[in-house]
C-alpha positions as CSV (number, residue, x, y, z in Angstrom):
1,M,-5.3,2.8,-27.4
2,E,-8.6,4.7,-27.2
3,V,-10.8,4.3,-24.2
4,T,-14.2,5.9,-23.8
5,P,-14.5,8.6,-21.1
6,L,-17.0,6.4,-19.2
7,V,-14.6,3.5,-19.0
8,L,-11.7,5.8,-18.1
9,N,-13.7,7.5,-15.3
10,L,-14.7,4.0,-14.0
11,L,-11.1,2.9,-14.1
12,K,-10.1,6.1,-12.2
13,C,-12.7,5.4,-9.5
14,I,-11.5,1.8,-9.0
15,C,-7.9,3.0,-8.8
16,I,-8.7,5.6,-6.2
17,A,-10.7,2.9,-4.2
18,F,-7.8,0.5,-4.3
19,T,-5.2,3.2,-3.5
20,S,-7.3,4.3,-0.5
21,L,-7.8,0.8,0.7
22,W,-4.0,0.0,0.4
23,N,-3.1,3.3,2.1
24,G,-5.4,2.5,5.0
25,Q,-3.9,-1.0,5.4
26,V,-0.3,0.3,5.3
27,M,-0.9,3.2,7.6
28,Y,-2.6,0.9,10.2
29,A,0.4,-1.5,10.0
30,N,2.9,1.4,10.2
31,I,1.5,3.7,12.9
32,P,-0.6,2.0,15.6
33,E,0.5,-1.6,15.1
34,A,4.2,-0.8,15.1
35,N,3.9,1.5,18.1
36,A,1.8,-1.1,19.9
37,L,4.5,-3.7,19.3
38,K,7.1,-1.4,20.8
39,E,5.1,-0.9,23.9
40,I,4.7,-4.6,24.8
41,N,7.2,-6.9,26.3
42,I,10.0,-7.7,23.8
43,N,9.3,-11.5,24.1
44,E,5.7,-10.9,23.2
45,A,6.6,-8.7,20.3
46,I,9.1,-11.4,19.0
47,R,6.4,-14.0,19.3
48,F,3.6,-11.9,17.8
49,F,5.3,-10.3,14.8
50,P,6.2,-13.4,12.9
51,V,2.6,-14.5,13.1
52,Y,1.1,-11.1,12.3
53,W,3.3,-9.9,9.5
54,P,2.8,-12.7,6.9
55,K,-0.9,-12.5,7.3
56,A,-0.8,-8.7,6.9
57,A,1.5,-9.0,3.9
58,K,-1.0,-11.3,2.2
59,L,-3.6,-8.6,2.5
60,I,-1.4,-5.6,1.7
61,S,0.6,-7.0,-1.2
62,P,-2.2,-7.7,-3.7
63,T,-3.8,-4.3,-2.9
64,S,-0.5,-2.4,-3.4
65,V,0.3,-4.2,-6.7
66,T,-3.3,-3.5,-8.0
67,A,-3.1,0.1,-7.0
68,L,0.3,0.5,-8.6
69,L,-0.7,-1.1,-11.8
70,L,-3.9,0.9,-12.0
71,D,-2.0,4.1,-11.4
72,L,0.5,3.3,-14.1
73,A,-2.3,2.2,-16.5
74,I,-4.2,5.4,-16.1
75,W,-1.1,7.5,-16.5
76,W,-0.3,5.6,-19.7
77,L,-3.8,6.1,-21.0
78,T,-4.2,9.8,-20.1
79,G,-0.6,11.1,-19.9
80,E,-1.6,12.9,-16.7
81,A,1.5,13.2,-14.5
82,L,-0.4,13.1,-11.2
83,W,-1.2,9.4,-11.8
84,L,2.6,8.8,-12.1
85,V,3.1,10.7,-8.8
86,A,0.5,8.5,-7.2
87,A,2.3,5.4,-8.4
88,G,5.5,6.9,-6.9
89,F,3.8,7.3,-3.5
90,V,2.7,3.7,-3.6
91,V,6.3,2.6,-4.2
92,M,7.7,5.0,-1.6
93,N,5.3,3.9,1.1
94,T,5.9,0.2,0.4
95,L,9.7,0.8,0.6
96,Y,9.2,2.7,3.9
97,T,7.3,-0.2,5.3
98,L,9.8,-2.8,4.2
99,L,13.0,-1.0,4.9
100,I,12.2,1.1,8.0
101,V,9.1,-0.2,9.9
102,I,9.7,-3.9,9.7
103,P,13.4,-3.8,10.8
104,T,12.4,-1.4,13.6
105,V,9.8,-3.7,15.0
106,M,11.6,-7.0,14.5
C-alpha cells in the first residue's frame, strides 16, 4: 500500500497526539489518583472507586485502542521498528493499570 509522505506525516502527528493524550490520562489515573485513594478513609475509597473507574475507563479505553491501532498501522506502512515499540508501551502501560494499579486501589 503506497501512502504519500504528506498523508503519512499527518498520520504520524495524529498518532503522537493520541498516544500523548492517552499517556496523560493513564498517568493521571495511576499516579495522583491512585495515591489519593490510598490516603483517604478506606470506606470513602471503596465508595468512590466504583463510581470513578468506569467513567475513567470510558475515556481511557477509546484513546488507548486508537493509539495502539495507529502505532501498528504506521509500523505496517513504514516498517520502522520504533512504532512497534510504541505500541508495546501502550500495551504494557494498559496491563500495568489493569493488573497492578486497579487491584492495589480496590
